Structures are given as C-alpha cells and as structure tokens.
N, C-alpha and C positions, 0 to 999 in steps of 0.2 A: 455584503449577500452573499454570495457565490449562488450560480446557476444548481448548480451540486443541488443546494439547502434547496431556492424557491421549487426544482425539482421534487419535489415531498411533499410539497406541495396542489402538484395536480388533480392529486382526484378527488379537491374539493371545490365547490360551484368556484366561488367568493374569488376564493387565496390566491391560485395561478395569479390571477389579473391585479391584484393585488401586490403582488411580491412584484411581478415587474414593472409597475410602475415606480415603484422604488430601486429600483434598477438601473433607470431611467439617466437617472441625476449623475451616479456612479460612470456608470457608458461617457455618455459624455465628458465625462472628467478624464476619460485614462482621451481618449481618442486626443492624437494629435495637433492643436491650432497652427497654423500657420502665421508664422512669428515674418514671417517676410514678405508681406503679404501690401505693407505697408512701407517698406521698403519697394520692393518693385515697385506702387508708384514714380520716387521720388527719380525716377534715373527720369531720365529724356533729356528736356528742351524744354524752359522757363521766359521765357520774355516780358514787361512789363518795366518800371522805372525808380530810377532810384533821383531818390531824390534830397537835397543842399539840408538839415537841419543852422549848421550854422550859417548864419551870413552876415557882413561880407566874411571870404576865406577867398583858397581858391580852390577848394569841389566846389562842380559842377552839377546840376542836374543833366538827368542823362537818360539812353534807353537802351537796357542792358540783354542783355541774354546771355544766362547761362546754361550751363550745361554739364548734365550731375551722370556718373558714373556707377555703379556700386562698384568695390574693390574685394576681389576674387577670395585676395587672401587676404584681409579686413573683414571680419565679420562683423556690419555695423557702421561703416569705416563707405564714405561715398571721396570722388574727386570732383573738382566743382572750377573748371571753368570756365572763367569770368569772362563777360567780353560787353563792350560799346559798342552801340551802332556809329557810326558818323560818317554823311555823306550817304547812307543807303546802306555799308556794308561793315562788318561787325571788326574793330578791332581789339586784340589778348589784350589784358589788362595782368591778367596773371589765373594757378595755376595751384590750388591748393586743396587738403586732407578736410575734408568734414565730419564730424561720429555725429552719429542717427539714437536720440534716443525714441522706441515708437509710443514708447508709456508717453510719453511728451509729443509725441508729430513734430518734435522737436532738429531742430538740422541744426549744428557749431562749426565754424568756421574760424580758429586762431591762426593767427597772420602776426608778423613784425606792426605793422601798424591797423593792429585791433581787433576785433571780434567781430564777425559777421553771423547774428544768431536771428534763427530762422523757426518757426511754427507751421507747418502744411497741411491745411483742409484740405483734401479729395488736388482738383488740381489748383489751386491756389497752394500761393505764398505772399508768405509777412513776416517781412520783417529787418533789421536793422542795422547799422555799424558801430559799434561804440570807437571811439581813442584808448587807449591803453590806460589810461589816466581816468577812463570809464566814460567821455563826455560822448553824449550821441550826436556820430559825426552824418547820417545815410537812417532816411526810411528805404525800404526798397516790399516792391508791392510787383510778385509777381504771377505771369498764369502761366499754365501751361502747355506746350503747344504740341497740340495733335497734328 
C-alpha cells in the first residue's frame, strides 16, 4: 500500500493509524540492512589455543595469533595471517585468503595442507583444521584481541 493510498483515509479517525501500521513492516523491509557488520567484526587480531587432535604426530599445541584483514577488491573475502607464539614472539606460519558466509557466521580457508573452518560468534572464533583426506588435525579456540 502506498502513502498516497493511505492519505485518502486521513479524514477517518481510525484508518490513518491502521494504514500506517500496515506500512511499517514494508518500510523496514525496504531499508538497506548493514550486511557488512558481521564482516567488520572479523577484522583484527585473534589469539588463543591451537590444539592437536592426532597424537602422536608431528603436530604441536600452539599459542596462536591470527591477523584478519578484509580484502576490499573481493567482497566476502579476507586475508588471514597465522602466527604461532614462540618465546613470547610471533612467528609467521603463513598467509591465506578465506571466504566468509555471513548467514552461517563461518570463515573458511583452503590450503594445500588442509582446510580451516571457523564459526564466529561475537569476539569468539572456534574452529578446526582438517587434512585433505578429511582427518581432523587441529582444534582452535580464539578470542578477539581488543
């Protein structure tokens, strides 16, 4: 219903309010939603534990620091730089591009050595790394550094 059609009812004591009430849901649907708000919370530094699942193996539990930057030229994509902390200092393990699914709050990074999958909830990111054959290799529990 358009505002013009609503206007024809303004001489009636009840219908104008009813007409406007019917239009409120339509106007809220027409307003653009900020779909980037979830993506913006991803940007920054995330620190926490990266624990090995397969034991014994060459995997070692690590204190991890991940740096997430939005790729402006690729909407929905981010650069993730992964550091492990050794002797109190960050040591870069690698940098990769990751896709973000806003509906699922899911960040996914594909590497030749496996896939990182994260679920993002506010300032908490929980995830895993699976090898190409599907073996669960690591579990990650990260908190955004403020």
